[in-house]
N, C-alpha and C positions, 0 to 999 in steps of 0.2 A: 157512707164513705168511712173507711178507716185508714189510719196512718199507723204502722207499727215500726219500731226499730229495735233490732237485738244485735248486741255487739257492732259488727260492721255491716248489716244488712238492714236496708230501708225498704218497706213495701207500702204501696197505696192500693187499696182494693174498693171497689164498688159493688153495690147490690142493685142490679138493674131490675126494673120494673118486671113483675111476672116471673122472676127467678127467686128461689128460696135461699140462695147462697151467695157470698161475697165473691168476687172474681178479682184477682190481682191483676191492675192494670200497669204497674210500674214496680220495679226491682232495680235497687242499686247495691252493689256490694263494694263497700268502701267507706271512708270517714264521712260523717255529716254533722251537722250542728242542730239545735233545737228548731230552727226556722228553715231547716232543709229537709224535704224539698218545700217549695212554696207553691200552693195550689189555687189557682184563680179560676172560678166558673164565669166564662164568658156569657152564657144563657143556660137554659135547661138541657142543651145538647153538645155543648162545647166546653171541655176541660183543659186547661193549660197547666202544666207541670213544669216548674224550673227547679233546677238542682245543680250542686256543684259535683264535679267528678275529676279524678286524676287521670292521666293517660294509663291505660291497662285496666282501669276499675271495670268489673262486669257490670252490665246494665241492660235492662229490657223494658220496653215501652209499648204496649198494645196501641193501635191506631184507631180501632173501633170496636166497642162493646155495646151491643144492643144498639140504642139510637144515640149513643154518645161517641162523640168524635174527641179523640186525646192527641194533643200536641205536647211532645216533651222536649224541652230546651236545655241544654247541657251548658254550664258555664264553668270553664277550667278554673282550677284552684291557683 
């Protein structure tokens, strides 16, 4: 798993078993902090991503990548 942030874009990517590249599962275009987004693995197949966003911020969250179910929860600023 990788978390990267450039200027105002934050991305989370996963490397799925059997795949040789990372897949971006979450992207947010807007301000964030060092603790944002918060990632919590519920088990080997369930990832919870919690993040802050303003109305109008562009954001994208994949729901399923390989055998991993992803739930993204937005908390307004």
